[in-house]
C-alpha positions in Angstrom: 97.0 66.4 113.6 96.0 63.6 111.2 95.9 64.3 107.5 92.5 63.6 105.9 92.8 60.9 103.2 89.5 61.7 101.4 89.6 64.7 99.1 86.2 65.6 97.8 85.5 67.3 94.5 82.5 69.7 94.8 80.8 70.8 91.6 77.5 71.9 92.9 77.2 72.6 96.6 78.4 71.7 100.0 76.7 72.6 103.2 78.1 74.8 105.9 77.6 72.0 108.3 79.8 69.7 106.2 82.5 72.4 106.0 82.3 72.7 109.8 82.7 68.9 110.2 85.8 68.9 107.9 87.3 71.8 109.9 86.7 70.0 113.2 88.2 66.8 111.8 91.3 68.6 110.5 92.6 72.0 111.4 90.0 73.0 113.9 88.7 76.2 112.5 89.6 76.1 108.8 89.2 73.9 105.7 91.8 74.0 103.0 90.3 74.2 99.5 91.5 74.6 95.9 89.2 76.2 93.4 89.3 75.6 89.6 88.0 79.0 88.4 87.3 77.7 84.8 85.6 74.4 85.6 83.9 75.8 88.7 85.0 72.8 90.8 86.4 72.9 94.3 88.6 70.3 96.1 88.1 70.1 99.8 89.2 67.8 102.6 92.9 67.5 101.9 95.7 68.1 104.4 97.6 70.3 101.9 96.5 72.6 99.1 99.0 70.7 96.9 97.2 67.5 97.4 93.9 69.1 96.4 95.6 70.7 93.4 96.9 67.3 92.3 93.4 65.8 92.6 91.9 68.4 90.4 94.7 68.1 87.9 94.2 64.3 87.8 90.6 65.2 86.6 91.8 67.5 83.8 92.1 70.9 85.5 94.9 73.2 84.4 97.3 74.4 87.1 96.9 78.1 85.9 93.2 77.8 86.8 93.7 76.5 90.3 93.9 78.8 93.4 94.3 77.8 97.0 92.2 79.2 99.7 91.3 78.6 103.4 87.7 78.6 104.4 86.6 79.5 108.0 83.1 78.1 108.3 82.4 79.8 111.6 83.0 83.2 109.9 80.6 82.6 107.0 79.0 85.8 105.9 82.0 88.0 107.0 85.0 89.1 104.9 87.2 86.7 106.9 85.4 83.6 105.8 87.6 83.2 102.7 91.4 83.7 103.0 93.3 83.8 99.7 96.6 82.4 101.0 98.4 79.3 99.7 101.8 78.4 98.5 100.3 77.0 95.3 99.3 80.6 94.5 102.9 81.5 93.9 102.9 81.9 90.1 105.7 84.1 88.9 105.0 83.1 85.3 101.4 84.4 85.7 102.6 87.6 87.4 101.7 86.4 91.0 104.9 86.5 93.2 103.1 86.0 96.5 100.9 83.5 98.3 98.0 85.9 97.8 96.3 87.4 94.8 98.0 90.3 93.1 95.5 90.9 90.3 92.1 92.0 91.6 90.2 90.5 88.6 91.5 87.0 89.6 90.6 87.5 93.3 87.0 88.7 92.4 86.5 85.8 90.0 87.9 83.3 92.5 85.7 84.8 95.3 82.6 84.4 93.2 83.3 80.7 93.0 83.3 80.6 96.8 80.8 83.2 98.0 77.4 81.9 97.5 74.7 81.1 99.9 75.5 78.2 102.3 78.6 77.1 100.5 77.0 76.7 97.0 79.7 77.1 94.4 78.8 79.3 91.4 
């Protein structure tokens, strides 16, 4: 599998078709993404969540606001379309000792940034 060199920063919207294209060109069925829950920006297209996290931090994002997810474009509209699982989510200092979300408020806030019609980030 070849790592994608182009990380995109999405601040408004991205089409489901584009997400499918990224999935097909990378991992097959998923797109790794990192969401900045404060700036409402999403990095997509990287080979690792850490690369996307770094790209957002280079633009001024704070690490505590960044959460890694996996998007499954072919499952859009189902609960399985967003998977809250990434090594960058390990945040013992923030009370999160797993790759997943521990605090429901954070997960809901994060999900709102992802769950909008046809991949529009709100």
